[in-house]
CHARMM internal coordinates of N, CA and C (Angstrom, degrees):
IC EDIT
DIST 1 N 1 CA 1.4823
DIST 1 CA 1 C 1.6295
ANGL 1 N 1 CA 1 C 101.72
DIST 1 C 2 N 1.2424
ANGL 1 CA 1 C 2 N 114.82
DIHE 1 N 1 CA 1 C 2 N 134.87
DIST 2 N 2 CA 1.5301
ANGL 1 C 2 N 2 CA 121.74
DIHE 1 CA 1 C 2 N 2 CA 178.51
DIST 2 CA 2 C 1.5913
ANGL 2 N 2 CA 2 C 106.47
DIHE 1 C 2 N 2 CA 2 C -133.18
DIST 2 C 3 N 1.3099
ANGL 2 CA 2 C 3 N 111.30
DIHE 2 N 2 CA 2 C 3 N 138.06
DIST 3 N 3 CA 1.4366
ANGL 2 C 3 N 3 CA 118.51
DIHE 2 CA 2 C 3 N 3 CA 175.94
DIST 3 CA 3 C 1.5176
ANGL 3 N 3 CA 3 C 106.74
DIHE 2 C 3 N 3 CA 3 C -110.70
DIST 3 C 4 N 1.3537
ANGL 3 CA 3 C 4 N 115.70
DIHE 3 N 3 CA 3 C 4 N 118.80
DIST 4 N 4 CA 1.4712
ANGL 3 C 4 N 4 CA 125.11
DIHE 3 CA 3 C 4 N 4 CA 174.82
DIST 4 CA 4 C 1.4353
ANGL 4 N 4 CA 4 C 109.29
DIHE 3 C 4 N 4 CA 4 C -97.87
DIST 4 C 5 N 1.4029
ANGL 4 CA 4 C 5 N 117.96
DIHE 4 N 4 CA 4 C 5 N 128.31
DIST 5 N 5 CA 1.4552
ANGL 4 C 5 N 5 CA 119.04
DIHE 4 CA 4 C 5 N 5 CA -179.88
DIST 5 CA 5 C 1.5445
ANGL 5 N 5 CA 5 C 108.07
DIHE 4 C 5 N 5 CA 5 C -156.59
DIST 5 C 6 N 1.3169
ANGL 5 CA 5 C 6 N 119.07
DIHE 5 N 5 CA 5 C 6 N 151.38
DIST 6 N 6 CA 1.4224
ANGL 5 C 6 N 6 CA 125.48
DIHE 5 CA 5 C 6 N 6 CA 177.12
DIST 6 CA 6 C 1.5603
ANGL 6 N 6 CA 6 C 111.51
DIHE 5 C 6 N 6 CA 6 C -93.62
DIST 6 C 7 N 1.3084
ANGL 6 CA 6 C 7 N 111.75
DIHE 6 N 6 CA 6 C 7 N -6.46
DIST 7 N 7 CA 1.5224
ANGL 6 C 7 N 7 CA 118.12
DIHE 6 CA 6 C 7 N 7 CA -179.88
DIST 7 CA 7 C 1.5117
ANGL 7 N 7 CA 7 C 112.05
DIHE 6 C 7 N 7 CA 7 C -97.48
DIST 7 C 8 N 1.3703
ANGL 7 CA 7 C 8 N 114.02
DIHE 7 N 7 CA 7 C 8 N 116.74
DIST 8 N 8 CA 1.5241
ANGL 7 C 8 N 8 CA 115.66
DIHE 7 CA 7 C 8 N 8 CA -174.93
DIST 8 CA 8 C 1.5262
ANGL 8 N 8 CA 8 C 112.18
DIHE 7 C 8 N 8 CA 8 C -63.84
DIST 8 C 9 N 1.2803
ANGL 8 CA 8 C 9 N 120.35
DIHE 8 N 8 CA 8 C 9 N -24.87
DIST 9 N 9 CA 1.5186
ANGL 8 C 9 N 9 CA 125.17
DIHE 8 CA 8 C 9 N 9 CA -176.89
DIST 9 CA 9 C 1.5455
ANGL 9 N 9 CA 9 C 104.98
DIHE 8 C 9 N 9 CA 9 C -69.03
DIST 9 C 10 N 1.3114
ANGL 9 CA 9 C 10 N 119.83
DIHE 9 N 9 CA 9 C 10 N -29.60
DIST 10 N 10 CA 1.5444
ANGL 9 C 10 N 10 CA 123.18
DIHE 9 CA 9 C 10 N 10 CA -173.68
DIST 10 CA 10 C 1.5297
ANGL 10 N 10 CA 10 C 108.75
DIHE 9 C 10 N 10 CA 10 C -83.06
DIST 10 C 11 N 1.2581
ANGL 10 CA 10 C 11 N 120.32
DIHE 10 N 10 CA 10 C 11 N -10.88
DIST 11 N 11 CA 1.5636
ANGL 10 C 11 N 11 CA 122.55
DIHE 10 CA 10 C 11 N 11 CA -171.00
DIST 11 CA 11 C 1.5293
ANGL 11 N 11 CA 11 C 106.49
DIHE 10 C 11 N 11 CA 11 C -60.78
DIST 11 C 12 N 1.2582
ANGL 11 CA 11 C 12 N 120.53
DIHE 11 N 11 CA 11 C 12 N -37.28
DIST 12 N 12 CA 1.4987
ANGL 11 C 12 N 12 CA 122.70
DIHE 11 CA 11 C 12 N 12 CA -177.09
DIST 12 CA 12 C 1.4679
ANGL 12 N 12 CA 12 C 111.79
DIHE 11 C 12 N 12 CA 12 C -87.45
DIST 12 C 13 N 1.3093
ANGL 12 CA 12 C 13 N 125.43
DIHE 12 N 12 CA 12 C 13 N 1.36
DIST 13 N 13 CA 1.3638
ANGL 12 C 13 N 13 CA 126.25
DIHE 12 CA 12 C 13 N 13 CA -178.57
DIST 13 CA 13 C 1.5292
ANGL 13 N 13 CA 13 C 110.98
DIHE 12 C 13 N 13 CA 13 C -68.03
DIST 13 C 14 N 1.2924
ANGL 13 CA 13 C 14 N 111.57
DIHE 13 N 13 CA 13 C 14 N 134.18
DIST 14 N 14 CA 1.5536
ANGL 13 C 14 N 14 CA 118.69
DIHE 13 CA 13 C 14 N 14 CA -177.54
DIST 14 CA 14 C 1.4809
ANGL 14 N 14 CA 14 C 111.36
DIHE 13 C 14 N 14 CA 14 C -114.04
DIST 14 C 15 N 1.2365
ANGL 14 CA 14 C 15 N 118.50
DIHE 14 N 14 CA 14 C 15 N 112.82
DIST 15 N 15 CA 1.4711
ANGL 14 C 15 N 15 CA 122.31
DIHE 14 CA 14 C 15 N 15 CA -178.20
DIST 15 CA 15 C 1.5619
ANGL 15 N 15 CA 15 C 105.08
DIHE 14 C 15 N 15 CA 15 C -90.20
DIST 15 C 16 N 1.2974
ANGL 15 CA 15 C 16 N 121.40
DIHE 15 N 15 CA 15 C 16 N 141.62
DIST 16 N 16 CA 1.4240
ANGL 15 C 16 N 16 CA 128.21
DIHE 15 CA 15 C 16 N 16 CA -175.34
DIST 16 CA 16 C 1.5906
ANGL 16 N 16 CA 16 C 101.13
DIHE 15 C 16 N 16 CA 16 C -94.47
DIST 16 C 17 N 1.2453
ANGL 16 CA 16 C 17 N 117.12
DIHE 16 N 16 CA 16 C 17 N 104.13
DIST 17 N 17 CA 1.5103
ANGL 16 C 17 N 17 CA 121.20
DIHE 16 CA 16 C 17 N 17 CA -179.06
DIST 17 CA 17 C 1.5638
ANGL 17 N 17 CA 17 C 103.23
DIHE 16 C 17 N 17 CA 17 C -127.49
DIST 17 C 18 N 1.3372
ANGL 17 CA 17 C 18 N 114.12
DIHE 17 N 17 CA 17 C 18 N 133.82
DIST 18 N 18 CA 1.4387
ANGL 17 C 18 N 18 CA 121.54
DIHE 17 CA 17 C 18 N 18 CA 177.30
DIST 18 CA 18 C 1.4637
ANGL 18 N 18 CA 18 C 112.73
DIHE 17 C 18 N 18 CA 18 C -130.31
DIST 18 C 19 N 1.3786
ANGL 18 CA 18 C 19 N 114.32
DIHE 18 N 18 CA 18 C 19 N 137.43
DIST 19 N 19 CA 1.5623
ANGL 18 C 19 N 19 CA 119.51
DIHE 18 CA 18 C 19 N 19 CA 177.51
DIST 19 CA 19 C 1.4297
ANGL 19 N 19 CA 19 C 102.23
DIHE 18 C 19 N 19 CA 19 C -121.35
DIST 19 C 20 N 1.3516
ANGL 19 CA 19 C 20 N 113.63
DIHE 19 N 19 CA 19 C 20 N 122.93
DIST 20 N 20 CA 1.5862
ANGL 19 C 20 N 20 CA 122.04
DIHE 19 CA 19 C 20 N 20 CA -179.98
DIST 20 CA 20 C 1.4483
ANGL 20 N 20 CA 20 C 110.47
DIHE 19 C 20 N 20 CA 20 C 51.51
DIST 20 C 21 N 1.3810
ANGL 20 CA 20 C 21 N 118.40
DIHE 20 N 20 CA 20 C 21 N 37.07
DIST 21 N 21 CA 1.4385
ANGL 20 C 21 N 21 CA 120.53
DIHE 20 CA 20 C 21 N 21 CA 171.02
DIST 21 CA 21 C 1.4816
ANGL 21 N 21 CA 21 C 112.39
DIHE 20 C 21 N 21 CA 21 C 87.22
DIST 21 C 22 N 1.3340
ANGL 21 CA 21 C 22 N 120.53
DIHE 21 N 21 CA 21 C 22 N -0.01
DIST 22 N 22 CA 1.4225
ANGL 21 C 22 N 22 CA 124.58
DIHE 21 CA 21 C 22 N 22 CA -178.98
DIST 22 CA 22 C 1.5454
ANGL 22 N 22 CA 22 C 110.10
DIHE 21 C 22 N 22 CA 22 C -111.28
DIST 22 C 23 N 1.3575
ANGL 22 CA 22 C 23 N 119.20
DIHE 22 N 22 CA 22 C 23 N 130.76
DIST 23 N 23 CA 1.4380
ANGL 22 C 23 N 23 CA 122.30
DIHE 22 CA 22 C 23 N 23 CA 179.52
DIST 23 CA 23 C 1.5284
ANGL 23 N 23 CA 23 C 109.35
DIHE 22 C 23 N 23 CA 23 C -61.18
DIST 23 C 24 N 1.3313
ANGL 23 CA 23 C 24 N 115.46
DIHE 23 N 23 CA 23 C 24 N 135.70
DIST 24 N 24 CA 1.5006
ANGL 23 C 24 N 24 CA 119.65
DIHE 23 CA 23 C 24 N 24 CA 175.25
DIST 24 CA 24 C 1.5881
ANGL 24 N 24 CA 24 C 105.17
DIHE 23 C 24 N 24 CA 24 C -90.35
DIST 24 C 25 N 1.3076
ANGL 24 CA 24 C 25 N 117.87
DIHE 24 N 24 CA 24 C 25 N 129.46
DIST 25 N 25 CA 1.4608
ANGL 24 C 25 N 25 CA 124.50
DIHE 24 CA 24 C 25 N 25 CA -177.64
DIST 25 CA 25 C 1.5616
ANGL 25 N 25 CA 25 C 110.49
DIHE 24 C 25 N 25 CA 25 C -70.26
DIST 25 C 26 N 1.2910
ANGL 25 CA 25 C 26 N 116.22
DIHE 25 N 25 CA 25 C 26 N 147.47
DIST 26 N 26 CA 1.5236
ANGL 25 C 26 N 26 CA 117.99
DIHE 25 CA 25 C 26 N 26 CA 173.52
DIST 26 CA 26 C 1.3693
ANGL 26 N 26 CA 26 C 106.78
DIHE 25 C 26 N 26 CA 26 C -93.19
DIST 26 C 27 N 1.3952
ANGL 26 CA 26 C 27 N 114.81
DIHE 26 N 26 CA 26 C 27 N 128.31
DIST 27 N 27 CA 1.4561
ANGL 26 C 27 N 27 CA 128.23
DIHE 26 CA 26 C 27 N 27 CA 175.41
DIST 27 CA 27 C 1.5615
ANGL 27 N 27 CA 27 C 108.48
DIHE 26 C 27 N 27 CA 27 C -103.06
DIST 27 C 28 N 1.3073
ANGL 27 CA 27 C 28 N 113.61
DIHE 27 N 27 CA 27 C 28 N 127.75
DIST 28 N 28 CA 1.5186
ANGL 27 C 28 N 28 CA 117.90
DIHE 27 CA 27 C 28 N 28 CA 178.31
DIST 28 CA 28 C 1.4571
ANGL 28 N 28 CA 28 C 109.86
DIHE 27 C 28 N 28 CA 28 C -89.90
DIST 28 C 29 N 1.3634
ANGL 28 CA 28 C 29 N 119.96
DIHE 28 N 28 CA 28 C 29 N -18.18
DIST 29 N 29 CA 1.3684
ANGL 28 C 29 N 29 CA 119.27
DIHE 28 CA 28 C 29 N 29 CA -179.59
DIST 29 CA 29 C 1.6022
ANGL 29 N 29 CA 29 C 109.13
DIHE 28 C 29 N 29 CA 29 C -135.12
DIST 29 C 30 N 1.2859
ANGL 29 CA 29 C 30 N 111.53
DIHE 29 N 29 CA 29 C 30 N 101.20
DIST 30 N 30 CA 1.5258
ANGL 29 C 30 N 30 CA 116.74
DIHE 29 CA 29 C 30 N 30 CA -178.06
DIST 30 CA 30 C 1.4230
ANGL 30 N 30 CA 30 C 111.13
DIHE 29 C 30 N 30 CA 30 C -97.80
DIST 30 C 31 N 1.2879
ANGL 30 CA 30 C 31 N 116.59
DIHE 30 N 30 CA 30 C 31 N 144.47
DIST 31 N 31 CA 1.6330
ANGL 30 C 31 N 31 CA 117.24
DIHE 30 CA 30 C 31 N 31 CA 176.55
DIST 31 CA 31 C 1.5436
ANGL 31 N 31 CA 31 C 103.65
DIHE 30 C 31 N 31 CA 31 C -109.03
DIST 31 C 32 N 1.3829
ANGL 31 CA 31 C 32 N 110.90
DIHE 31 N 31 CA 31 C 32 N 116.85
DIST 32 N 32 CA 1.4483
ANGL 31 C 32 N 32 CA 120.81
DIHE 31 CA 31 C 32 N 32 CA 178.97
DIST 32 CA 32 C 1.5758
ANGL 32 N 32 CA 32 C 105.98
DIHE 31 C 32 N 32 CA 32 C -121.97
DIST 32 C 33 N 1.2250
ANGL 32 CA 32 C 33 N 118.29
DIHE 32 N 32 CA 32 C 33 N 125.68
DIST 33 N 33 CA 1.4877
ANGL 32 C 33 N 33 CA 122.66
DIHE 32 CA 32 C 33 N 33 CA -179.68
DIST 33 CA 33 C 1.5604
ANGL 33 N 33 CA 33 C 112.37
DIHE 32 C 33 N 33 CA 33 C 50.24
DIST 33 C 34 N 1.3148
ANGL 33 CA 33 C 34 N 118.18
DIHE 33 N 33 CA 33 C 34 N 49.45
DIST 34 N 34 CA 1.4841
ANGL 33 C 34 N 34 CA 129.20
DIHE 33 CA 33 C 34 N 34 CA -173.25
DIST 34 CA 34 C 1.4786
ANGL 34 N 34 CA 34 C 117.44
DIHE 33 C 34 N 34 CA 34 C 51.93
DIST 34 C 35 N 1.3419
ANGL 34 CA 34 C 35 N 116.17
DIHE 34 N 34 CA 34 C 35 N 20.49
DIST 35 N 35 CA 1.5149
ANGL 34 C 35 N 35 CA 124.19
DIHE 34 CA 34 C 35 N 35 CA 178.00
DIST 35 CA 35 C 1.5482
ANGL 35 N 35 CA 35 C 102.29
DIHE 34 C 35 N 35 CA 35 C -116.42
DIST 35 C 36 N 1.4438
ANGL 35 CA 35 C 36 N 113.24
DIHE 35 N 35 CA 35 C 36 N 126.56
DIST 36 N 36 CA 1.4687
ANGL 35 C 36 N 36 CA 120.25
DIHE 35 CA 35 C 36 N 36 CA 176.97
DIST 36 CA 36 C 1.5913
ANGL 36 N 36 CA 36 C 105.33
DIHE 35 C 36 N 36 CA 36 C -86.79
DIST 36 C 37 N 1.3441
ANGL 36 CA 36 C 37 N 114.77
DIHE 36 N 36 CA 36 C 37 N 118.72
DIST 37 N 37 CA 1.4213
ANGL 36 C 37 N 37 CA 123.39
DIHE 36 CA 36 C 37 N 37 CA 178.94
DIST 37 CA 37 C 1.4836
ANGL 37 N 37 CA 37 C 106.22
DIHE 36 C 37 N 37 CA 37 C -102.27
DIST 37 C 38 N 1.3060
ANGL 37 CA 37 C 38 N 120.49
DIHE 37 N 37 CA 37 C 38 N 132.18
DIST 38 N 38 CA 1.4129
ANGL 37 C 38 N 38 CA 125.08
DIHE 37 CA 37 C 38 N 38 CA 176.19
DIST 38 CA 38 C 1.5211
ANGL 38 N 38 CA 38 C 107.04
DIHE 37 C 38 N 38 CA 38 C -106.30
DIST 38 C 39 N 1.3383
ANGL 38 CA 38 C 39 N 114.33
DIHE 38 N 38 CA 38 C 39 N 167.04
DIST 39 N 39 CA 1.4788
ANGL 38 C 39 N 39 CA 121.80
DIHE 38 CA 38 C 39 N 39 CA -175.00
DIST 39 CA 39 C 1.4940
ANGL 39 N 39 CA 39 C 110.02
DIHE 38 C 39 N 39 CA 39 C -53.60
DIST 39 C 40 N 1.3244
ANGL 39 CA 39 C 40 N 122.48
DIHE 39 N 39 CA 39 C 40 N -48.77
DIST 40 N 40 CA 1.4662
ANGL 39 C 40 N 40 CA 126.25
DIHE 39 CA 39 C 40 N 40 CA -173.93
DIST 40 CA 40 C 1.4889
ANGL 40 N 40 CA 40 C 113.78
DIHE 39 C 40 N 40 CA 40 C -98.30
DIST 40 C 41 N 1.3706
ANGL 40 CA 40 C 41 N 121.70
DIHE 40 N 40 CA 40 C 41 N 15.59
DIST 41 N 41 CA 1.4258
ANGL 40 C 41 N 41 CA 127.12
DIHE 40 CA 40 C 41 N 41 CA 174.80
DIST 41 CA 41 C 1.4659
ANGL 41 N 41 CA 41 C 109.05
DIHE 40 C 41 N 41 CA 41 C 53.88
DIST 41 C 42 N 1.3305
ANGL 41 CA 41 C 42 N 122.59
DIHE 41 N 41 CA 41 C 42 N 47.52
DIST 42 N 42 CA 1.4673
ANGL 41 C 42 N 42 CA 121.62
DIHE 41 CA 41 C 42 N 42 CA 168.69
DIST 42 CA 42 C 1.5260
ANGL 42 N 42 CA 42 C 108.82
DIHE 41 C 42 N 42 CA 42 C -94.06
DIST 42 C 43 N 1.3006
ANGL 42 CA 42 C 43 N 123.79
DIHE 42 N 42 CA 42 C 43 N -12.64
DIST 43 N 43 CA 1.4387
ANGL 42 C 43 N 43 CA 126.84
DIHE 42 CA 42 C 43 N 43 CA -174.84
DIST 43 CA 43 C 1.4587
ANGL 43 N 43 CA 43 C 112.84
DIHE 42 C 43 N 43 CA 43 C 52.57
DIST 43 C 44 N 1.3989
ANGL 43 CA 43 C 44 N 122.80
DIHE 43 N 43 CA 43 C 44 N 27.83
DIST 44 N 44 CA 1.3668
ANGL 43 C 44 N 44 CA 123.38
DIHE 43 CA 43 C 44 N 44 CA -178.43
DIST 44 CA 44 C 1.5611
ANGL 44 N 44 CA 44 C 113.06
DIHE 43 C 44 N 44 CA 44 C -67.07
DIST 44 C 45 N 1.3462
ANGL 44 CA 44 C 45 N 114.34
DIHE 44 N 44 CA 44 C 45 N -41.88
DIST 45 N 45 CA 1.3980
ANGL 44 C 45 N 45 CA 119.06
DIHE 44 CA 44 C 45 N 45 CA 176.70
DIST 45 CA 45 C 1.5376
ANGL 45 N 45 CA 45 C 119.04
DIHE 44 C 45 N 45 CA 45 C -65.05
DIST 45 C 46 N 1.3559
ANGL 45 CA 45 C 46 N 110.10
DIHE 45 N 45 CA 45 C 46 N -34.47
DIST 46 N 46 CA 1.4295
ANGL 45 C 46 N 46 CA 117.99
DIHE 45 CA 45 C 46 N 46 CA 175.57
DIST 46 CA 46 C 1.5728
ANGL 46 N 46 CA 46 C 110.61
DIHE 45 C 46 N 46 CA 46 C -65.38
DIST 46 C 47 N 1.3245
ANGL 46 CA 46 C 47 N 114.78
DIHE 46 N 46 CA 46 C 47 N -42.89
DIST 47 N 47 CA 1.4408
ANGL 46 C 47 N 47 CA 123.15
DIHE 46 CA 46 C 47 N 47 CA 177.44
DIST 47 CA 47 C 1.5506
ANGL 47 N 47 CA 47 C 108.78
DIHE 46 C 47 N 47 CA 47 C -61.35
DIST 47 C 48 N 1.3378
ANGL 47 CA 47 C 48 N 117.12
DIHE 47 N 47 CA 47 C 48 N -49.36
DIST 48 N 48 CA 1.5242
ANGL 47 C 48 N 48 CA 115.27
DIHE 47 CA 47 C 48 N 48 CA 179.72
DIST 48 CA 48 C 1.5182
ANGL 48 N 48 CA 48 C 111.36
DIHE 47 C 48 N 48 CA 48 C -64.04
DIST 48 C 49 N 1.3915
ANGL 48 CA 48 C 49 N 121.48
DIHE 48 N 48 CA 48 C 49 N -39.03
DIST 49 N 49 CA 1.4530
ANGL 48 C 49 N 49 CA 120.87
DIHE 48 CA 48 C 49 N 49 CA 174.80
DIST 49 CA 49 C 1.5261
ANGL 49 N 49 CA 49 C 113.11
DIHE 48 C 49 N 49 CA 49 C -57.43
DIST 49 C 50 N 1.3813
ANGL 49 CA 49 C 50 N 113.65
DIHE 49 N 49 CA 49 C 50 N -46.31
DIST 50 N 50 CA 1.4732
ANGL 49 C 50 N 50 CA 114.85
DIHE 49 CA 49 C 50 N 50 CA 176.87
DIST 50 CA 50 C 1.3650
ANGL 50 N 50 CA 50 C 119.49
DIHE 49 C 50 N 50 CA 50 C -63.83
DIST 50 C 51 N 1.4110
ANGL 50 CA 50 C 51 N 114.64
DIHE 50 N 50 CA 50 C 51 N -38.50
DIST 51 N 51 CA 1.5179
ANGL 50 C 51 N 51 CA 121.38
DIHE 50 CA 50 C 51 N 51 CA 176.10
DIST 51 CA 51 C 1.5080
ANGL 51 N 51 CA 51 C 109.77
DIHE 50 C 51 N 51 CA 51 C -61.20
DIST 51 C 52 N 1.3020
ANGL 51 CA 51 C 52 N 118.48
DIHE 51 N 51 CA 51 C 52 N -45.53
DIST 52 N 52 CA 1.4505
ANGL 51 C 52 N 52 CA 121.44
DIHE 51 CA 51 C 52 N 52 CA 178.88
DIST 52 CA 52 C 1.5805
ANGL 52 N 52 CA 52 C 114.78
DIHE 51 C 52 N 52 CA 52 C -62.66
DIST 52 C 53 N 1.3836
ANGL 52 CA 52 C 53 N 114.93
DIHE 52 N 52 CA 52 C 53 N -38.50
DIST 53 N 53 CA 1.4240
ANGL 52 C 53 N 53 CA 114.72
DIHE 52 CA 52 C 53 N 53 CA -179.46
DIST 53 CA 53 C 1.5150
ANGL 53 N 53 CA 53 C 108.56
DIHE 52 C 53 N 53 CA 53 C -76.58
DIST 53 C 54 N 1.3727
ANGL 53 CA 53 C 54 N 125.90
DIHE 53 N 53 CA 53 C 54 N -31.97
DIST 54 N 54 CA 1.3764
ANGL 53 C 54 N 54 CA 125.44
DIHE 53 CA 53 C 54 N 54 CA 178.76
DIST 54 CA 54 C 1.6180
ANGL 54 N 54 CA 54 C 108.70
DIHE 53 C 54 N 54 CA 54 C -74.88
DIST 54 C 55 N 1.2652
ANGL 54 CA 54 C 55 N 121.03
DIHE 54 N 54 CA 54 C 55 N -29.67
DIST 55 N 55 CA 1.4028
ANGL 54 C 55 N 55 CA 123.32
DIHE 54 CA 54 C 55 N 55 CA 179.15
DIST 55 CA 55 C 1.5223
ANGL 55 N 55 CA 55 C 112.99
DIHE 54 C 55 N 55 CA 55 C -63.17
DIST 55 C 56 N 1.3893
ANGL 55 CA 55 C 56 N 112.45
DIHE 55 N 55 CA 55 C 56 N -39.57
DIST 56 N 56 CA 1.4244
ANGL 55 C 56 N 56 CA 116.66
DIHE 55 CA 55 C 56 N 56 CA 177.30
DIST 56 CA 56 C 1.5375
ANGL 56 N 56 CA 56 C 114.74
DIHE 55 C 56 N 56 CA 56 C -61.34
DIST 56 C 57 N 1.2667
ANGL 56 CA 56 C 57 N 113.01
DIHE 56 N 56 CA 56 C 57 N -39.24
DIST 57 N 57 CA 1.4175
ANGL 56 C 57 N 57 CA 123.32
DIHE 56 CA 56 C 57 N 57 CA 178.41
DIST 57 CA 57 C 1.5042
ANGL 57 N 57 CA 57 C 113.14
DIHE 56 C 57 N 57 CA 57 C -68.45
DIST 57 C 58 N 1.3112
ANGL 57 CA 57 C 58 N 116.54
DIHE 57 N 57 CA 57 C 58 N -40.27
DIST 58 N 58 CA 1.4757
ANGL 57 C 58 N 58 CA 123.33
DIHE 57 CA 57 C 58 N 58 CA 178.24
DIST 58 CA 58 C 1.5042
ANGL 58 N 58 CA 58 C 108.67
DIHE 57 C 58 N 58 CA 58 C -65.25
DIST 58 C 59 N 1.2702
ANGL 58 CA 58 C 59 N 115.22
DIHE 58 N 58 CA 58 C 59 N -40.65
DIST 59 N 59 CA 1.5596
ANGL 58 C 59 N 59 CA 120.21
DIHE 58 CA 58 C 59 N 59 CA 178.75
DIST 59 CA 59 C 1.5385
ANGL 59 N 59 CA 59 C 110.96
DIHE 58 C 59 N 59 CA 59 C -60.66
DIST 59 C 60 N 1.3870
ANGL 59 CA 59 C 60 N 116.24
DIHE 59 N 59 CA 59 C 60 N -40.19
DIST 60 N 60 CA 1.4760
ANGL 59 C 60 N 60 CA 117.38
DIHE 59 CA 59 C 60 N 60 CA 176.65
DIST 60 CA 60 C 1.4936
ANGL 60 N 60 CA 60 C 111.58
DIHE 59 C 60 N 60 CA 60 C -65.64
DIST 60 C 61 N 1.3361
ANGL 60 CA 60 C 61 N 115.73
DIHE 60 N 60 CA 60 C 61 N -40.59
DIST 61 N 61 CA 1.4855
ANGL 60 C 61 N 61 CA 118.66
DIHE 60 CA 60 C 61 N 61 CA -176.12
DIST 61 CA 61 C 1.5220
ANGL 61 N 61 CA 61 C 106.22
DIHE 60 C 61 N 61 CA 61 C -69.58
DIST 61 C 62 N 1.3872
ANGL 61 CA 61 C 62 N 123.16
DIHE 61 N 61 CA 61 C 62 N -36.10
DIST 62 N 62 CA 1.4635
ANGL 61 C 62 N 62 CA 124.05
DIHE 61 CA 61 C 62 N 62 CA 176.57
DIST 62 CA 62 C 1.4773
ANGL 62 N 62 CA 62 C 109.46
DIHE 61 C 62 N 62 CA 62 C -60.67
DIST 62 C 63 N 1.3279
ANGL 62 CA 62 C 63 N 117.13
DIHE 62 N 62 CA 62 C 63 N -46.15
DIST 63 N 63 CA 1.5676
ANGL 62 C 63 N 63 CA 119.31
DIHE 62 CA 62 C 63 N 63 CA -179.09
DIST 63 CA 63 C 1.5598
ANGL 63 N 63 CA 63 C 108.02
DIHE 62 C 63 N 63 CA 63 C -62.35
DIST 63 C 64 N 1.2588
ANGL 63 CA 63 C 64 N 118.37
DIHE 63 N 63 CA 63 C 64 N -43.93
DIST 64 N 64 CA 1.4900
ANGL 63 C 64 N 64 CA 121.01
DIHE 63 CA 63 C 64 N 64 CA -179.37
DIST 64 CA 64 C 1.5329
ANGL 64 N 64 CA 64 C 114.90
DIHE 63 C 64 N 64 CA 64 C -67.25
DIST 64 C 65 N 1.3704
ANGL 64 CA 64 C 65 N 113.15
DIHE 64 N 64 CA 64 C 65 N -27.74
DIST 65 N 65 CA 1.4634
ANGL 64 C 65 N 65 CA 114.80
DIHE 64 CA 64 C 65 N 65 CA -177.29
DIST 65 CA 65 C 1.5274
ANGL 65 N 65 CA 65 C 111.58
DIHE 64 C 65 N 65 CA 65 C -76.58
DIST 65 C 66 N 1.3364
ANGL 65 CA 65 C 66 N 120.19
DIHE 65 N 65 CA 65 C 66 N -19.31
DIST 66 N 66 CA 1.4920
ANGL 65 C 66 N 66 CA 121.70
DIHE 65 CA 65 C 66 N 66 CA 176.86
DIST 66 CA 66 C 1.4851
ANGL 66 N 66 CA 66 C 113.71
DIHE 65 C 66 N 66 CA 66 C -86.24
DIST 66 C 67 N 1.3298
ANGL 66 CA 66 C 67 N 118.20
DIHE 66 N 66 CA 66 C 67 N -1.83
DIST 67 N 67 CA 1.4553
ANGL 66 C 67 N 67 CA 119.76
DIHE 66 CA 66 C 67 N 67 CA -175.13
DIST 67 CA 67 C 1.5643
ANGL 67 N 67 CA 67 C 105.56
DIHE 66 C 67 N 67 CA 67 C -93.87
DIST 67 C 68 N 1.3236
ANGL 67 CA 67 C 68 N 115.97
DIHE 67 N 67 CA 67 C 68 N 163.70
DIST 68 N 68 CA 1.4321
ANGL 67 C 68 N 68 CA 123.23
DIHE 67 CA 67 C 68 N 68 CA -179.77
DIST 68 CA 68 C 1.5423
ANGL 68 N 68 CA 68 C 110.23
DIHE 67 C 68 N 68 CA 68 C -101.79
END
COOR INIT
IC SEED 1 N 1 CA 1 C
IC BUILD
């Protein structure tokens, strides 16, 4: 379960949702169609994940660029 809101005060709101008698946990970062959506739509976690993935590839290219 994810709550999307534009109001910062509502980010910590916890809705009580149960499915078959089991509480459904609140996810602050949900991945939908390979895009990480956060509660306030800042996409900061998605940007961090993308940066980390690209940095690994850049490091490989840097290592290869120094070879003959």
